[in-house]
C-alpha positions, 0 to 999 in steps of 0.5 A, a space after each residue: 499500499 502507498 504511504 498513508 496521508 496524515 489527513 487519512 489517519 483517522 480512517 479504518 486501515 481498510 478504508 484508508 487503503 481503499 482510498 489511497 488505492 483509488 484516489 492516491 491523495 485527498 483533495 483540499 476540500 476533503 482534507 479541510 472538511 474531514 476534521 470538522 465532520 468527524 467533530 460532529 459539526 455542521 459543515 458546509 463545503 463549497 468547491 468546484 465540481 469534481 473536487 471530491 466534496 461528496 466523498 468528503 461527506 460520505 467517507 466519514 459516514 462509510 468509515 463509521 459503518 465499516 468500524 461497526 460492521 467489523 465489530 459485529 455492531 452493524 444493525 438494520 437501521 438507517 444511519 445516513 440520509 442523503 438529500 438532493 433536489 435532483 431526482 435523476 441524481 439518486 441512482 447515480 449516487 447509489 451506484 457510486 456508493 455500492 462500488 466503493 462499499 463493494 470494494 471495501 467489502 472484498 478487501 475485508 474478505 481478502 484479509 480474512 475479516 468477516 464484514 456484513 454488507 453495508 446496504 444503500 437504497 433510493 426513495 423517490 417518486 420513481 421508487 417501486 411499491 415493492 422497493 418501498 416496502 422492503 426498505 421499511 421491513 429492513 431499513 438501508 444503512 444509507 438512504 438517498 431521497 429528494 426533498 419531496 420524498 423526505 417529507 413523505 417519510 417524515 409523515 407516514 408513521 411506518 417510515 418515521 420509525 426508520 428515521 429515528 436512528 439517523 446520524 448524518 444528513 447530507 444536503 447536496 446542491 444546497 444552492 438549488 433550494 436555498 432561495 425558494 419555497 422548496 428550500 423552506 419546506 426542506 428546512 422544516 423537514 429537517 427540523 421535524 427529523 431533529 425532533 424525531 431522532 434520538 439525537 440531533 443528526 450532523 448536517 453536511 451541506 455541499 454545492 459548487 455554487 453558493 452565494 452568499 455562502 453565509 446565508 446558505 450556511 445559516 439555511 443549513 443550520 437553522 435558527 438558534 444554533 452555533 454557526 456552521 463550519 464553512 469550507 470555501 474552495 471557490 467555484 470559478 472555472 475556465 470557460 470557453 463560450 461562443 455565440 453562433 447564428 444561422 446563416 439563413 435570414 432570420 424571420 418570424 417563422 423558422 423555415 425547413 431550410 433553417 432547421 436543416 442548417 441547425 440539424 447539419 450544424 448539430 451533426 457536425 458538433 456531434 461528430 467532433 466530440 465523443 458524446 453530446 448532450 442536447 437540451 431543449 425546452 419541450 418534450 416534443 422538441 426532444 422527440 423532433 431533434 432526436 428523430 432528425 438526428 437519428 436520420 443523419 447519425 443513425 438511430 442507434 447513436 441517438 437517444 431521447 430523454 424527457 418526462 413523458 418517458 417511462 422510468 425504465 426508458 429514462 434510466 436506459 437512456 442515461 445508461 447509454 449516455 454514461 457508457 458511451 453507447 450513444 453519440 448524442 442524447 437530446 433531453 429536457 430538464 428531466 435529465 437534471 444535469 447539475 450533478 448526475 452525469 459527472 462520471 460521464 462528463 469526465 470521461 466521454 462528453 466534451 460538448 453540451 448544447 442547449 436549445 431553449 426559448 429566450 430567458 429559459 437557458 441552463 446555466 453554463 458551466 454547471 456540467 462536469 469538472 472544471 476541465 470539461 467545460 470548454 465544450 459547452 454549447 447551446 442554441 438559445 432562443 426560439 427558432 419559430 420566433 426568429 431568435 436563434 442563437 447559439 453557444 458552440 
């Protein structure tokens, strides 16, 4: 095993060895965040996407669960609650947790250590009924959910029982709810959880974009409590943005010739990169654009993703994109790119394109690690109103 970094001296040897083999050395947000999390302080971590802040929150929890499992003290109770406003994030977080947990379990077995499995589960509006019943009978150790599903869990008596043992609450993408009614509702749910649990859970907030960060920190901790620890690594990144206008004369209605030009330009962008995301603002547009691109690139290379598709089809489209089995995915906001596609963007995608009506654009630079935002692109404005622009 490589030499153990001093910042990992607190971790169980198996957890520390797994981390070193997987990542080498901790990142700055991890080194600065772990001491406060381990001390039980409410902690807000603000760091660029891809800097390891999610693992900073989870590793301390995993270490605690691993120690209990090896000591024979791991019970069927929920200890970690992960909340994200992005529903599409749930399956990715669960998969990203099951990988490390499986590898740690394997390492323990190789060393002759008996270690029960640490289980995870997802509870969102897409969760099937039999899965919901199963987690009530045998609670997972780590639960991934959304603010709305969290509220439902707090309301039903059967699910309230499994929340009593929660020791850590991780609120990811906290900026997305801090300034709206959804956030106000979440703060109420967090207070209800604190009143329900045997002892107040540790609160950890994560985001790449928090401003003003002091207000977000206050949102995380609530009133009448000590100020939380703020680990602020900044969130600025290098961007490569441009604006592009079709060569055809713009008019009140987009002609077929103009659409042909748009589709041909999109094909050029797709061919220049391994994977491309195209965002549109309607489900109809998603199907239309994917149909025309499929005719040019081959149907097997194009997929659509929107809210009218079944859960199974949406998950299959996401899987194909992450595995690089499609060249382009045409999606509405159902993809919720804020976080869920980061592993893909680091390894496959080099361009993101958006097509939307004026004033409805996605924020540039919120996709992938700081090194991958150079491919961000977007057709902004409605062609049928003669306001077509792009950001190649």
